[in-house]
C-alpha positions as CSV (number, residue, x, y, z in Angstrom):
1,M,23.8,-36.4,31.2
2,K,20.8,-34.2,32.4
3,K,21.2,-31.8,29.5
4,Q,21.3,-34.8,27.0
5,L,18.1,-36.3,28.5
6,L,16.2,-33.1,28.3
7,L,17.5,-32.8,24.6
8,F,16.3,-36.3,24.0
9,I,12.7,-35.6,25.4
10,S,12.6,-32.4,23.5
11,I,13.3,-34.1,20.2
12,L,10.8,-37.0,21.1
13,F,8.2,-34.5,21.9
14,I,8.7,-32.6,18.7
15,T,8.7,-35.9,16.7
16,S,5.6,-37.2,18.3
17,C,3.7,-33.8,17.7
18,G,4.7,-34.0,14.1
19,V,3.4,-37.5,13.6
20,K,0.3,-36.7,15.3
21,Q,-0.3,-33.6,13.0
22,T,0.4,-35.6,9.9
23,R,-2.1,-38.6,11.1
24,N,-4.7,-35.9,11.9
25,L,-4.2,-34.5,8.3
26,L,-4.6,-38.0,7.0
27,T,-7.5,-38.9,8.6
28,S,-9.4,-35.5,7.7
29,G,-8.7,-36.2,4.0
30,N,-6.0,-33.5,3.6
31,Y,-4.0,-36.1,1.9
32,D,-1.3,-33.7,0.2
33,E,-0.7,-31.7,3.3
34,A,0.0,-35.1,5.1
35,I,2.4,-36.1,2.3
36,D,4.3,-32.9,2.5
37,N,4.6,-33.3,6.3
38,A,6.0,-36.9,5.7
39,I,8.2,-35.8,3.2
40,Y,9.7,-33.2,5.1
41,N,10.4,-35.2,8.1
42,L,11.9,-38.0,6.0
43,R,14.2,-35.9,3.9
44,S,16.8,-35.6,6.4
45,N,17.1,-39.1,7.7
46,K,14.6,-41.6,6.0
47,D,16.1,-44.7,7.7
48,K,15.9,-43.5,11.1
49,K,14.1,-45.7,13.3
50,G,12.0,-42.6,14.8
51,N,10.9,-41.7,11.5
52,Q,9.2,-45.1,10.6
53,D,5.6,-43.6,11.5
54,Y,6.2,-41.2,8.6
55,V,7.0,-44.1,6.2
56,Y,3.6,-45.8,6.9
57,L,1.7,-42.5,6.9
58,L,3.1,-41.4,3.5
59,E,2.3,-44.8,2.1
60,E,-1.3,-44.6,3.1
61,A,-1.8,-40.9,2.3
62,F,-0.3,-41.5,-1.2
63,A,-2.7,-44.5,-2.0
64,K,-5.7,-42.6,-0.6
65,A,-4.8,-39.3,-2.6
66,K,-4.4,-41.3,-5.9
67,E,-7.5,-43.2,-5.5
68,R,-9.6,-40.1,-4.8
69,D,-7.9,-38.1,-7.9
70,L,-8.6,-41.2,-10.2
71,N,-12.2,-41.4,-9.1
72,S,-12.8,-37.6,-9.5
73,L,-11.1,-37.8,-13.1
74,N,-13.5,-40.8,-14.1
75,L,-16.5,-38.7,-13.2
76,L,-15.1,-35.4,-14.8
77,E,-14.2,-37.3,-18.0
78,Q,-17.8,-38.7,-18.1
79,E,-19.4,-35.8,-17.9
80,K,-17.7,-34.4,-21.1
81,N,-18.3,-30.8,-20.0
82,P,-15.7,-28.4,-21.5
83,L,-16.0,-26.4,-18.2
84,N,-14.1,-29.4,-16.4
85,L,-11.0,-29.4,-18.8
86,E,-9.1,-27.1,-16.5
87,K,-9.9,-29.4,-13.5
88,I,-8.9,-32.4,-15.6
89,F,-5.6,-31.0,-16.7
90,N,-4.7,-29.8,-13.0
91,T,-5.7,-33.2,-11.6
92,Y,-3.3,-35.0,-13.9
93,A,-0.7,-32.6,-13.1
94,L,-1.3,-33.1,-9.5
95,L,-0.9,-36.8,-9.8
96,N,2.4,-36.4,-11.7
97,N,3.8,-33.7,-9.4
98,R,2.9,-35.9,-6.2
99,Q,4.9,-38.9,-7.5
100,E,7.8,-36.7,-8.4
101,K,8.1,-35.2,-4.8
102,I,8.2,-38.8,-3.5
103,K,10.7,-40.4,-5.9
104,P,13.9,-38.7,-4.6
105,L,13.2,-40.5,-1.1
106,L,12.9,-44.2,-2.7
107,P,13.4,-46.8,-1.5
108,L,11.5,-46.2,1.7
109,K,11.9,-49.3,4.2
110,F,9.7,-50.6,6.8
111,L,12.4,-51.7,9.1
112,K,10.2,-54.3,11.2
113,E,8.7,-55.9,8.2
114,G,12.2,-55.9,6.3
115,K,10.4,-54.7,3.0
116,N,10.0,-51.3,1.1
117,A,6.8,-49.3,1.1
118,K,4.8,-49.6,-2.0
119,F,4.0,-46.5,-4.2
120,P,2.6,-47.7,-7.5
121,F,3.6,-44.9,-9.9
122,D,2.0,-44.4,-13.4
123,N,3.0,-42.5,-16.3
124,Y,0.5,-39.7,-16.9
125,N,2.4,-37.8,-19.6
126,K,0.1,-38.8,-22.5
127,Q,-3.0,-37.6,-20.3
128,I,-1.4,-34.4,-19.3
129,A,-0.4,-33.4,-22.9
130,E,-4.0,-34.5,-24.2
131,S,-5.6,-32.5,-21.5
132,K,-3.6,-29.5,-21.9
133,T,-4.4,-29.4,-25.6
134,A,-8.0,-29.8,-25.1
135,L,-7.8,-27.1,-22.4
136,S,-5.8,-24.7,-24.7
137,K,-8.2,-25.1,-27.4
138,F,-11.3,-24.4,-25.1
139,L,-9.5,-21.3,-23.4
140,Y,-8.6,-19.9,-26.8
141,A,-11.9,-20.4,-28.4
142,N,-13.9,-19.1,-25.3
143,S,-11.5,-15.9,-25.2
144,V,-12.1,-15.1,-28.8
145,A,-16.0,-15.4,-28.4
146,L,-15.7,-13.1,-25.1
147,L,-13.6,-10.4,-27.2
148,K,-16.8,-10.0,-29.4
149,S,-18.7,-8.6,-26.4
150,S,-19.0,-5.0,-25.7
151,D,-19.1,-5.8,-21.9
152,K,-15.8,-5.0,-20.6
153,M,-16.2,-7.2,-17.6
154,Q,-16.5,-10.2,-20.3
155,I,-13.4,-9.0,-22.2
156,R,-11.4,-9.1,-18.7
157,K,-12.6,-12.6,-18.3
158,A,-11.0,-13.1,-21.8
159,Y,-7.9,-11.6,-20.7
160,D,-7.9,-13.8,-17.5
161,D,-8.4,-17.0,-19.7
162,L,-5.5,-16.1,-22.2
163,E,-3.2,-15.1,-19.3
164,Y,-3.8,-18.5,-18.0
165,L,-3.4,-20.1,-21.4
166,N,-0.1,-18.3,-21.9
167,Q,1.0,-19.8,-18.6
168,I,0.3,-23.5,-19.4
169,N,1.0,-23.4,-23.1
170,P,3.2,-20.3,-24.0
171,N,2.8,-18.5,-27.3
172,Y,-0.3,-20.9,-28.3
173,S,-1.4,-19.7,-31.6
174,N,-2.0,-15.8,-31.4
175,S,-2.9,-15.8,-27.6
176,L,-0.3,-13.3,-27.0
177,Q,-1.7,-10.6,-29.6
178,L,-5.2,-11.5,-28.4
179,Q,-4.4,-11.0,-24.7
180,Q,-2.9,-7.4,-25.6
181,E,-6.2,-6.9,-27.4
182,A,-8.3,-7.8,-24.4
183,L,-6.1,-5.6,-22.2
184,N,-6.8,-2.6,-24.5
185,K,-10.6,-3.4,-24.8
186,G,-11.1,-4.1,-21.3
187,R,-9.6,-0.9,-20.0
188,Y,-11.6,2.3,-18.7
189,Y,-10.0,5.1,-20.5
190,V,-10.6,8.5,-18.4
191,N,-9.9,12.0,-19.8
192,V,-9.3,14.6,-17.1
193,A,-9.4,18.3,-17.8
194,L,-9.4,21.5,-15.9
195,R,-11.8,24.4,-16.2
196,N,-11.4,27.7,-14.7
197,Q,-14.4,29.5,-14.1
198,T,-13.0,32.3,-12.2
199,N,-11.5,35.6,-13.0
200,M,-8.0,34.8,-12.1
201,V,-5.0,33.0,-13.9
202,I,-4.4,29.4,-12.7
203,P,-0.3,29.0,-12.9
204,V,0.7,26.5,-15.7
205,A,2.8,24.7,-13.3
206,L,-0.2,23.9,-11.0
207,Q,-2.3,22.8,-14.1
208,N,0.6,20.5,-14.9
209,D,0.9,19.2,-11.4
210,L,-2.7,18.5,-10.9
211,L,-2.7,16.5,-14.3
212,D,0.3,14.5,-13.5
213,F,-1.0,11.1,-12.8
214,N,2.3,9.6,-12.7
215,T,2.7,11.2,-9.2
216,F,-0.7,10.3,-8.2
217,G,-0.2,6.6,-9.1
218,M,-3.7,6.4,-10.3
219,N,-3.0,4.3,-13.5
220,D,-3.5,0.6,-13.1
221,K,-4.1,-2.5,-15.4
222,W,-7.8,-1.7,-16.0
223,T,-8.0,2.2,-15.8
224,V,-5.7,4.6,-17.7
225,Y,-6.1,8.5,-17.3
226,H,-5.3,10.9,-19.9
227,N,-4.7,14.7,-19.5
228,T,-4.8,15.5,-23.1
229,F,-7.4,14.2,-25.5
230,Q,-6.3,11.6,-27.8
231,N,-8.3,11.3,-31.1
232,Q,-7.8,7.5,-31.4
233,V,-9.1,6.7,-28.0
234,H,-12.7,5.8,-27.4
235,Y,-13.2,7.2,-24.0
236,D,-15.5,5.9,-21.2
237,Y,-15.4,8.5,-18.6
238,Q,-14.4,12.1,-18.2
239,I,-13.2,13.9,-14.9
240,I,-13.5,17.6,-15.0
241,V,-11.9,19.8,-12.2
242,N,-14.1,22.9,-12.2
243,F,-12.5,25.8,-10.5
244,K,-15.3,27.9,-9.1
245,A,-13.7,30.7,-7.1
246,I,-10.1,31.8,-6.1
247,N,-10.2,34.4,-3.2
248,I,-7.2,36.1,-2.2
249,T,-7.1,38.5,0.8
250,P,-5.4,41.8,0.6
251,E,-1.9,42.0,2.0
252,Q,-2.0,42.9,5.7
253,I,0.6,44.3,8.2
254,K,-0.9,44.5,11.6
255,E,1.2,46.4,14.5
256,K,0.9,46.5,18.1
257,E,3.0,48.1,20.8
258,F,3.2,47.0,24.5
259,V,5.5,47.4,27.5
260,K,6.8,44.7,30.0
261,E,8.8,44.9,33.1
262,K,10.7,42.6,35.1
263,I,12.4,42.4,38.5
264,I,16.0,40.9,38.1
265,K,19.0,40.3,40.3
266,D,22.1,42.7,39.3
267,G,24.7,41.5,41.7
268,L,24.8,42.0,45.5
269,K,24.9,45.2,47.7
270,D,25.5,46.0,51.2
271,L,22.6,45.4,53.9
272,L,21.8,48.6,55.5
273,D,19.7,49.5,58.3
274,K,17.0,52.1,58.5
275,N,19.6,54.8,59.3
276,G,21.6,53.8,56.3
277,K,24.3,52.1,58.0
278,Q,26.0,48.9,57.1
279,V,24.7,45.8,58.9
280,K,27.4,43.3,59.8
281,D,27.4,39.8,61.0
282,S,29.0,38.3,64.5
283,L,32.3,38.3,62.9
284,G,32.3,42.0,61.8
285,K,31.8,41.4,58.1
286,V,29.3,43.3,56.1
287,I,26.1,41.1,55.2
288,K,25.3,41.2,51.2
289,V,22.1,41.0,49.9
290,D,20.6,40.8,46.3
291,N,20.7,43.9,44.4
292,L,17.2,44.1,42.7
293,K,16.1,46.2,39.9
294,T,13.5,46.7,37.5
295,I,14.1,46.5,33.7
296,V,11.9,47.5,30.9
297,I,11.5,46.6,27.4
298,R,9.1,48.1,24.9
299,I,8.1,46.1,22.1
300,R,6.8,46.7,18.6
301,E,5.2,43.5,17.1
302,F,4.3,43.2,13.5
303,N,2.1,40.6,11.8
304,Q,2.2,40.0,7.9
305,F,-0.7,38.0,6.8
306,K,-2.2,37.0,3.3
307,A,-4.5,34.2,2.5
308,C,-5.8,32.3,-0.5
309,Q,-8.7,30.0,-0.8
310,I,-9.7,27.8,-3.8
311,N,-13.1,26.4,-4.3
312,A,-13.7,23.8,-7.0
313,N,-16.0,20.7,-7.9
314,V,-14.8,17.6,-9.3
315,D,-17.4,16.2,-11.9
316,Y,-17.3,12.6,-12.9
317,I,-19.2,12.3,-16.3
318,D,-20.2,9.4,-18.5
319,Y,-18.3,10.3,-21.7
320,K,-20.6,8.6,-24.1
321,N,-23.9,10.1,-23.1
322,K,-22.3,13.2,-21.3
323,Q,-24.3,12.6,-18.1
324,L,-23.2,13.7,-15.0
325,L,-22.3,10.7,-12.5
326,Q,-21.1,12.1,-9.4
327,S,-19.8,15.6,-8.2
328,F,-17.3,16.2,-5.4
329,P,-16.6,19.5,-3.7
330,L,-12.9,20.4,-3.5
331,A,-11.6,23.2,-1.2
332,S,-8.2,24.1,-0.1
333,E,-6.7,27.2,1.6
334,S,-3.0,28.2,2.3
335,V,-2.0,31.0,4.5
336,F,1.3,33.2,4.6
337,R,2.2,34.6,7.8
338,N,5.3,36.4,9.1
339,D,5.6,37.6,12.6
340,Y,8.5,39.9,13.8
341,A,9.3,42.4,16.3
342,T,11.6,45.3,17.3
343,Y,12.2,46.7,20.7
344,K,13.8,49.3,22.7
345,G,15.0,48.9,26.4
346,D,16.3,45.7,28.0
347,K,15.2,42.4,26.1
348,R,15.7,40.4,29.4
349,A,12.4,41.9,30.5
350,T,10.6,39.5,28.0
351,E,10.6,35.7,27.7
352,E,13.5,34.1,26.1
353,A,11.0,32.2,23.7
354,Y,10.1,35.8,22.3
355,Y,13.7,36.6,21.2
356,S,13.4,34.8,17.9
357,Y,10.7,37.5,16.8
358,F,13.7,40.1,17.1
359,N,15.8,38.3,14.7
360,R,13.3,38.3,11.9
361,K,12.3,41.2,9.6
362,L,9.6,42.1,7.1
363,V,9.7,40.1,4.0
364,P,8.3,40.6,0.6
365,F,4.6,39.3,0.4
366,P,4.2,36.3,-2.0
367,S,2.5,37.2,-5.4
368,N,-1.0,36.2,-6.0
369,E,0.2,33.4,-8.5
370,Q,2.6,31.9,-6.1
371,M,-0.2,32.0,-3.4
372,V,-2.4,30.2,-5.8
373,Y,0.4,27.8,-6.6
374,N,1.0,27.2,-2.7
375,T,-2.7,26.4,-2.1
376,G,-2.3,23.8,-4.9
377,E,0.0,21.5,-3.0
378,D,-2.8,21.0,-0.6
379,L,-5.2,20.9,-3.3
380,K,-3.3,18.2,-5.1
381,L,-3.5,15.8,-1.9
382,R,-7.2,16.5,-1.7
383,L,-7.8,15.8,-5.2
384,K,-5.8,12.6,-5.1
385,D,-7.9,11.6,-2.0
386,I,-11.2,12.0,-4.1
387,F,-9.6,9.9,-7.1
388,T,-8.5,7.1,-4.8
389,K,-11.8,6.7,-2.9
390,N,-13.8,7.1,-6.2
391,K,-12.0,4.7,-8.5
392,F,-13.9,3.3,-11.6
393,S,-15.2,-0.1,-11.0
394,N,-12.8,-2.9,-11.8
């Protein structure tokens, strides 16, 4: 009984909160949100006595929303401003959609009064069709005019208008072809090239990796990067990665030798007195003590080392007038290192962490070309960072 009472109180609390929220939405002018709240709560049990408040709120919110929208339409249509066409079309669509949301719930009854709530519906099909036609004509004509501009931002506005046109009126005239035209004209086309101003060869694989913009994820709707020049494309910008210097150190093997000692426990031995005789306990047994001894290891440690450093500039150039817009330094380094060791003596005299050095050995040094390529792995990340932080304005 107690659990049922608590459940009833909880439901009552939730319901009262929902009604209060819906009423607040209504009084603050958020009519459609109030309508959605009321519909949501009435959908499960519209004839429930506890849901009566939602019926009153829904009737009032619908009437006020309709009145507001019709007044707005009256003003918009009198102004005869083509810029109002989208608002007019959307308002008629809203009026119709609002009715369609309520229709499945009808009839909704006022239980106390014994009558149905009133929702005066109208047929807006004609107004929707006429406003959509007018808006479609305006969007199409405006897009055609914008496409004649040399300003890419204006052309992108044409693209957005045509995209919206194709949403409300698919395949209107040749709008799909015009939208593709706007996409092509509104894009920035960027040519990216590498220049090697060093006296070393840059591996072809590295050049291909640095110019693979699919892995960089750089291409987007409004910016297209080409790593090979295409004659039919009118480029807006060029990015040149200028390799200024590639420095590779000589192959080095450093060697050092050192000795380590350690005292370890090596079993047990008899305890002897100063005369060399065994010492016994009270039971006559010989006392045993740790047998300590010193062990020695002689280690020869070898360190292989080779490093490569690449210095470059990333130049952003206005392709049409060949002016340098920005230049960013680009540097990267890779290091080859191999440490190993040999020993004589007892390896227990050194730390266990050092044992792995004894399992290694001399390995061939990577070639200069491989060092340059290895450096390029880090170079790609740094280059991508420059591209990402310095995208062309969208």
